C-alpha positions as CSV (number, residue, x, y, z in Angstrom):
1,X,-15.8,27.9,-29.2
2,X,-14.3,25.1,-31.3
3,X,-11.2,27.1,-31.4
4,X,-10.9,26.5,-27.7
5,X,-12.0,22.8,-27.8
6,X,-9.2,21.7,-30.6
7,X,-6.4,23.5,-28.1
8,X,-7.3,21.8,-25.3
9,X,-7.4,18.6,-27.0
10,X,-4.0,19.5,-28.2
11,X,-3.0,19.8,-24.9
12,X,-4.4,16.8,-23.6
13,X,-2.8,15.2,-26.0
14,X,0.3,16.2,-25.1
15,X,0.0,15.5,-21.4
16,X,-1.1,12.2,-22.1
17,X,1.9,11.5,-24.4
18,X,4.1,12.4,-21.5
19,X,2.1,10.1,-19.2
20,X,2.4,7.3,-21.8
21,X,6.6,8.2,-21.5
22,X,6.4,8.7,-17.9
23,X,4.9,5.2,-17.6
24,X,7.4,3.2,-20.0
25,X,5.0,2.5,-22.9
26,X,6.9,2.1,-26.3
27,X,4.4,4.0,-28.7
28,X,5.4,6.8,-31.1
29,X,2.3,9.3,-31.4
30,X,1.6,10.4,-34.8
31,X,-0.8,13.3,-36.3
32,X,-3.2,12.6,-38.7
33,X,-6.1,14.1,-40.2
34,X,-7.4,17.2,-38.4
35,X,-6.2,16.4,-34.6
36,X,-6.6,12.7,-35.1
37,X,-3.6,10.6,-33.4
38,X,-2.2,7.3,-34.3
39,X,0.7,5.3,-33.2
40,X,2.1,2.0,-34.3
41,X,2.8,-1.7,-32.2
42,X,-0.6,-0.8,-30.2
43,X,-4.1,-1.8,-29.8
44,X,-7.2,-0.6,-28.2
45,X,-8.7,-3.7,-26.1
46,X,-12.5,-4.0,-26.5
47,X,-15.3,-1.6,-27.4
48,X,-15.7,-2.8,-31.4
49,X,-18.9,-1.6,-33.2
50,X,-17.4,-2.9,-36.5
51,X,-14.9,-5.1,-38.2
52,X,-14.1,-3.7,-41.8
53,X,-11.2,-6.3,-44.0
54,X,-9.1,-3.1,-44.9
55,X,-5.0,-3.5,-46.4
56,X,-3.9,0.0,-45.2
57,X,-3.6,1.0,-41.6
58,X,-4.3,4.8,-42.0
59,X,-7.1,3.9,-44.1
60,X,-9.0,2.6,-40.9
61,X,-8.5,6.1,-39.6
62,X,-10.4,7.7,-42.3
63,X,-13.0,4.8,-42.3
64,X,-13.6,5.3,-38.2
65,X,-13.8,9.4,-39.3
66,X,-16.6,8.9,-41.7
67,X,-18.6,6.5,-39.1
68,X,-21.1,7.7,-37.0
69,X,-19.8,6.8,-33.0
70,X,-16.6,5.7,-34.2
71,X,-14.0,8.0,-31.6
72,X,-10.6,5.1,-31.7
73,X,-9.8,2.4,-34.0
74,X,-7.1,-0.3,-34.3
75,X,-5.6,-2.4,-37.2
76,X,-3.9,-5.4,-37.6
77,X,-3.7,-8.2,-40.2
78,X,-5.5,-6.4,-42.5
79,X,-8.5,-5.9,-40.9
80,X,-10.1,-2.6,-39.2
81,X,-11.6,-2.4,-36.2
82,X,-13.9,0.8,-35.2
83,X,-14.2,1.4,-31.5
84,X,-16.7,3.7,-29.3
85,X,-16.4,4.4,-25.7
86,X,-17.4,7.5,-23.5
87,X,-13.8,8.0,-22.3
88,X,-11.0,6.9,-24.2
89,X,-7.0,8.0,-23.9
90,X,-3.7,6.9,-25.4
91,X,-3.0,5.8,-22.1
92,X,-5.5,2.9,-22.5
93,X,-3.6,1.5,-25.3
94,X,-1.4,-1.3,-25.2
95,X,1.3,-3.4,-26.9
96,X,0.0,-5.5,-30.2
97,X,2.5,-8.3,-29.7
98,X,0.9,-9.9,-32.5
99,X,3.0,-8.0,-35.1
100,X,4.8,-4.3,-35.1
101,X,2.8,-3.0,-37.9
102,X,-0.7,-2.8,-35.5
103,X,-1.7,0.4,-35.5
104,X,-4.2,2.2,-33.2
105,X,-5.6,6.2,-33.5
106,X,-7.9,8.4,-31.6
107,X,-10.4,10.7,-33.5
108,X,-10.9,14.4,-32.2
109,X,-14.0,13.9,-31.1
110,X,-12.5,13.0,-27.8
């Protein structure tokens, strides 16, 4: 059943990516470790469960992966914002205007 869940996640991620393009969102999503995905220039508002000082954006995804309850994250200005929500999609990402280097991601637990 796990393989079916992974395939469903990938199909939903692809469909959501097309939805972002259709809505004009400027994010180019990349696959990280496993089925994690991330993009630059974005943020997920709210749902913060912990803030961790961090110099590298993709390390924020690694930290989220190891933190119980974390299923999405945002990084900017050397701060990693671990987040948790019952439901979160790439279409929930918003453009972060403070820095083009801001990065956000979703974990495979969704």
